[in-house]
BAKEDREN-312373 format. One line per field, with one value per residue (C-alpha): residue number from 0; residue in three letters; x, y, z. Coordinates in Angstrom, 3 decimals. Layout:
REM residues N
mardo <- c(NUM,...)
vodo <- c(ala,...)
x <- c(X,...)
y <- c(Y,...)
z <- c(Z,...)
REM end
This chain:
REM residues 236
mardo <- c(0,1,2,3,4,5,6,7,8,9,10,11,12,13,14,15,16,17,18,19,20,21,22,23,24,25,26,27,28,29,30,31,32,33,34,35,36,37,38,39,40,41,42,43,44,45,46,47,48,49,50,51,52,53,54,55,56,57,58,59,60,61,62,63,64,65,66,67,68,69,70,71,72,73,74,75,76,77,78,79,80,81,82,83,84,85,86,87,88,89,90,91,92,93,94,95,96,97,98,99,100,101,102,103,104,105,106,107,108,109,110,111,112,113,114,115,116,117,118,119,120,121,122,123,124,125,126,127,128,129,130,131,132,133,134,135,136,137,138,139,140,141,142,143,144,145,146,147,148,149,150,151,152,153,154,155,156,157,158,159,160,161,162,163,164,165,166,167,168,169,170,171,172,173,174,175,176,177,178,179,180,181,182,183,184,185,186,187,188,189,190,191,192,193,194,195,196,197,198,199,200,201,202,203,204,205,206,207,208,209,210,211,212,213,214,215,216,217,218,219,220,221,222,223,224,225,226,227,228,229,230,231,232,233,234,235)
vodo <- c(met,ala,arg,arg,leu,asp,leu,his,trp,thr,arg,glu,ala,gly,arg,ala,leu,glu,ala,val,leu,leu,pro,arg,arg,cys,ala,ser,cys,his,gly,val,leu,thr,trp,glu,glu,arg,glu,trp,cys,gly,pro,cys,ala,phe,cys,leu,thr,arg,cys,pro,thr,asp,pro,arg,leu,arg,phe,asp,glu,pro,glu,asn,trp,asp,his,gly,trp,ala,trp,leu,arg,asn,gly,pro,asp,arg,leu,glu,ser,arg,leu,val,his,ser,leu,lys,tyr,gly,val,arg,ser,glu,val,gly,val,arg,leu,gly,arg,ala,met,ala,arg,glu,trp,leu,pro,leu,gly,ile,leu,pro,ala,his,trp,thr,val,val,pro,ile,pro,leu,his,arg,arg,lys,gln,arg,gln,arg,gly,phe,asn,gln,ser,glu,ala,leu,ala,arg,gly,trp,ala,glu,val,thr,gly,met,thr,ile,ala,asp,val,leu,ile,arg,pro,arg,ser,gly,arg,ser,leu,thr,arg,leu,asn,arg,his,gln,arg,ile,arg,arg,thr,gln,gly,leu,tyr,ala,pro,asp,pro,asn,leu,asp,pro,thr,trp,met,asp,gly,val,glu,gly,cys,leu,leu,leu,asp,asp,val,val,thr,thr,gly,ser,thr,leu,ala,ser,ala,arg,asp,ala,leu,thr,ser,val,trp,lys,gly,pro,ile,gly,phe,ile,thr,leu,leu,asp,ala,ile,arg)
x <- c(-0.458,-2.624,0.439,1.194,-2.391,-2.281,0.911,-0.738,-3.790,-1.683,0.319,-2.859,-4.370,-1.231,-1.219,-4.930,-4.341,-1.330,-3.353,-5.907,-3.632,-0.678,-2.081,0.652,-0.059,0.806,3.846,2.083,-1.684,-1.462,-4.305,-4.166,-2.145,-3.083,-0.644,0.512,1.445,4.778,5.360,2.696,-0.737,-1.645,-3.727,-0.852,1.683,-0.584,-1.163,2.486,3.306,6.477,8.814,8.690,11.503,15.259,16.151,19.520,17.779,17.310,21.121,22.909,25.394,23.509,26.313,28.476,26.254,26.816,23.532,20.394,17.218,14.352,11.785,8.765,7.317,4.442,0.980,-2.330,-2.727,0.945,1.171,4.841,5.776,4.033,6.044,9.279,8.156,7.589,10.991,12.797,10.966,9.578,11.361,11.915,14.861,13.385,11.051,14.060,15.433,12.118,11.851,15.461,14.575,11.398,13.342,15.998,13.533,12.051,15.406,17.086,15.141,16.513,19.899,21.782,24.756,26.754,26.880,30.474,29.300,29.177,26.526,27.482,24.794,24.384,25.497,23.772,25.560,26.416,24.081,21.077,21.818,21.867,18.529,16.851,18.452,19.533,20.450,17.533,19.843,21.948,18.757,17.726,21.227,21.033,17.947,19.337,22.583,20.623,18.782,21.471,24.524,26.375,28.580,28.043,30.830,30.531,32.902,31.481,30.856,28.893,31.264,28.900,25.232,22.586,18.950,16.583,16.540,12.839,11.603,14.551,14.478,16.990,19.607,19.370,19.812,22.868,24.524,23.673,24.988,28.380,31.119,28.432,30.177,33.745,35.585,35.885,39.490,39.464,38.387,39.920,41.877,40.956,37.256,37.914,39.186,37.057,34.799,33.679,31.539,29.794,26.011,25.155,21.899,19.493,15.854,14.774,16.039,14.504,16.859,19.824,22.047,22.584,23.672,25.829,27.632,28.193,29.489,31.971,33.268,33.321,35.351,38.213,38.762,37.201,37.845,35.571,31.959,29.322,25.596,22.741,19.579,16.728,13.542,11.492,11.898,10.037,9.080,8.003)
y <- c(3.177,6.354,8.519,6.448,6.776,10.529,10.761,8.620,10.843,14.011,12.752,11.820,15.179,16.924,14.919,15.695,19.492,19.404,17.671,20.512,23.494,22.217,19.523,17.622,16.706,13.710,14.436,12.747,13.562,16.468,15.088,15.582,12.902,11.075,11.248,7.653,8.503,10.065,11.628,10.092,8.500,4.882,4.953,6.564,4.038,1.197,2.828,3.849,2.029,-0.137,-0.037,-3.459,-2.904,-2.595,1.127,0.215,-0.606,3.104,3.472,2.923,0.557,-0.940,-3.465,-0.527,-0.784,-3.578,-2.888,-0.729,-0.442,2.048,1.724,3.567,4.529,6.943,5.393,6.727,9.425,10.338,10.183,9.283,12.537,14.563,12.616,13.554,17.174,17.213,15.696,18.246,21.451,20.829,22.062,18.717,16.551,13.989,13.065,11.876,9.943,8.071,7.411,6.174,3.733,2.541,1.929,-0.023,-2.306,-3.391,-3.634,-5.751,-8.983,-9.094,-9.951,-8.708,-6.753,-7.103,-4.371,-3.629,-1.252,2.438,4.905,7.974,10.673,12.815,16.297,19.698,22.914,24.615,27.696,25.431,23.407,26.718,27.718,24.341,23.866,20.234,17.739,15.339,12.585,12.873,12.565,9.509,8.050,8.553,6.458,3.896,3.534,3.122,-0.036,-1.501,-0.854,0.691,3.683,7.057,8.685,12.261,11.540,13.960,17.635,19.802,22.685,24.633,25.451,25.272,25.434,22.625,19.652,19.000,20.423,19.144,16.250,13.448,14.999,18.361,16.637,14.635,17.777,19.749,17.149,16.446,17.331,18.288,16.490,16.092,14.191,16.323,17.675,17.393,13.793,11.644,8.871,6.406,6.446,3.324,1.178,-1.935,-0.806,-3.529,-1.215,2.121,2.821,6.262,7.361,9.935,10.818,10.365,8.740,10.094,9.739,8.581,11.512,12.723,9.251,8.720,11.998,11.170,7.670,9.278,11.492,8.594,6.294,8.738,7.912,4.499,1.501,-1.043,-1.995,0.874,0.618,3.049,3.327,5.879,6.634,7.121,5.916,8.660,6.379,8.330)
z <- c(88.271,88.503,87.765,84.648,83.421,83.989,81.805,79.160,78.843,79.035,75.903,74.138,74.830,73.643,70.450,69.754,70.394,68.072,65.304,65.576,65.805,63.666,61.329,59.539,55.884,53.762,51.583,48.675,48.727,51.229,53.371,57.063,58.878,62.081,64.948,64.136,60.493,59.927,56.492,54.319,54.950,55.043,51.765,49.844,51.350,50.174,46.590,45.774,42.448,42.474,39.435,37.811,35.219,35.267,34.958,33.370,30.168,29.451,29.007,25.683,27.416,30.395,30.975,32.363,35.526,37.950,39.694,38.985,40.909,41.209,43.981,42.438,39.105,38.349,38.909,37.469,40.243,40.124,43.839,43.412,41.604,44.277,46.949,45.104,44.829,48.515,49.053,46.885,47.766,51.197,54.291,56.016,55.172,57.435,54.608,52.609,55.499,55.931,52.252,52.270,55.010,53.124,49.976,51.757,53.534,50.185,48.566,51.224,50.671,47.137,48.613,45.606,47.135,50.306,52.958,52.011,49.155,49.873,48.922,46.914,46.865,43.791,44.868,44.502,43.541,46.783,45.853,45.262,48.510,50.534,49.002,49.633,52.977,52.363,49.538,48.998,47.781,50.986,53.036,51.180,51.666,55.447,55.627,53.187,55.230,58.577,57.214,54.983,57.038,54.076,54.538,52.800,50.863,49.525,46.757,44.089,43.867,41.321,40.532,38.361,38.698,35.923,34.960,35.873,33.415,33.977,30.561,28.445,26.051,26.096,23.862,25.572,28.959,27.743,26.512,29.616,32.018,30.331,32.804,35.398,38.314,39.468,42.261,45.557,45.551,49.260,49.311,52.030,50.099,52.848,51.803,49.708,52.532,52.672,49.947,47.388,45.139,44.949,44.594,43.199,44.855,43.269,43.749,40.029,36.932,33.702,30.744,32.903,31.806,35.363,36.543,33.503,34.120,37.806,36.814,34.464,37.337,39.789,37.474,37.651,41.335,41.594,39.229,40.911,40.456,40.196,40.479,41.183,43.254,42.732,44.507,41.151,37.682,35.720,32.781,29.733)
REM end
């Protein structure tokens, strides 16, 4: 019993020392986290604004999507945008995995799709992925798959690089994203075995041009139902 208590207090002391010397900060508000908190603090987790609308409505032909869902939208303090920025430009892919789990836990009770769908992360160009160290959509997909039981299929590639779309308007985004993605030429043909539908997964939907381009590429190798899931709907 005494040995167990000694180990407990040793762990507690180690955590306290770590919090002082190497404080971890919330991925959203950048406040210092307690040792119980993982990637974002309790107040931010409580204040994150859920997206109440169907993101398919931003598309000219929403009926082309068999499913569409966004977890968050920007609230008054834009905590959600800061969370996405930390996901994209931080150094920890684990933030994306935890966010993917959190998204899936709130999506599962909706009971819309069976587990026999597969998740297709939106790819980065290989140069950008080397610079960033990971693909944020793949990190989200790993967390999503852990909770939902869906498989992950890296069906698409991004053959060419390009500038950020952040400052472009809708028409510029559409022009820039045409032909942006293509099926992976080394794709294993057995990836479709047992699959009932494909969910494209991205971090943000703004105009929908990126998802539309990915959908066009996916339809050249997949003729079944296609939907999408995003972390944030950047409503403008």
